[in-house]
C-alpha positions, 0 to 999 in steps of 0.5 A: 533103205532108210525110213524117214518121217515127213511132216506137212504143216500149215498155217491159215492166218497171220493171226495164228503166227507166233512171231519172233522179233529180229534178234539183232539189228544187223539182220536184213531180209532182201528179195532177190532178183528172179534172174539170179539163180546162182544164189538159190543154187548156192544155198541149196547145195550148202544147206542141203549137204547136211540134210540130204537135199539131192533132187536138184544136184543134177540140175544144169544152169538151164534147169535153175534158170527155168526154176527161178524164172517162175513168176510165182517163185519169190526168193528171200535172202537174210543177211547179217550186215553184208554176209549171207545167213540163210534163205527161203523160197516161197511159191505162190499157188494163186488160183487156190490162194495158197503159198508153199515155203518150198525151201528154208535154211540157214548156213551152218555157221549161223545155226544156234544164234536164234535166227531160225525163228525170226527168219521163219516168222518173216517167211510166214509173213511174206507168204501171206502178201498175195491174198493167201488163205493157207501157207504150207511146208513140209519137213522131214527127219533128215532136216535140222533137229530143230526144224519141226519144233520151229514150225510148230512154235511159229503156229503151224500145225501138222496136217499130214505125216508119212513114213517114206523110204529113201536110199541110204547114202 
């Protein structure tokens, strides 16, 4: 067993956001169609392989289709010209005026190019478009070494932490 630290973070207003501007003019953010599960699956596998994302690896295409068909799930892809760079998924919990940044990541070849802060700024801004009063995310010690610092630098605050045991690979 391996012990990991999981942190839950929140931001309660766009006024708390410390925004990072677009680092280059070739970047563009696109909301993808809810029936295009292949992109979610691709990013989950490619980004997740370095961060122990395993819960969806056994999913069938039917599972993926059901997931992306959730009308409260929105997936955004960041592109550099026409090349995909990263993605994030936002799940809106409209009845309680909350949004969850469910998955967030950048492909390995784009790490270290000052894209993460910009993409997180955009994710937070998008999370507040549906009358959201609170946006939250969780990250753990298996995620990218800069993940927690990026969330904190954007204005998110830790509201809960826990130590969990996972099976070692």
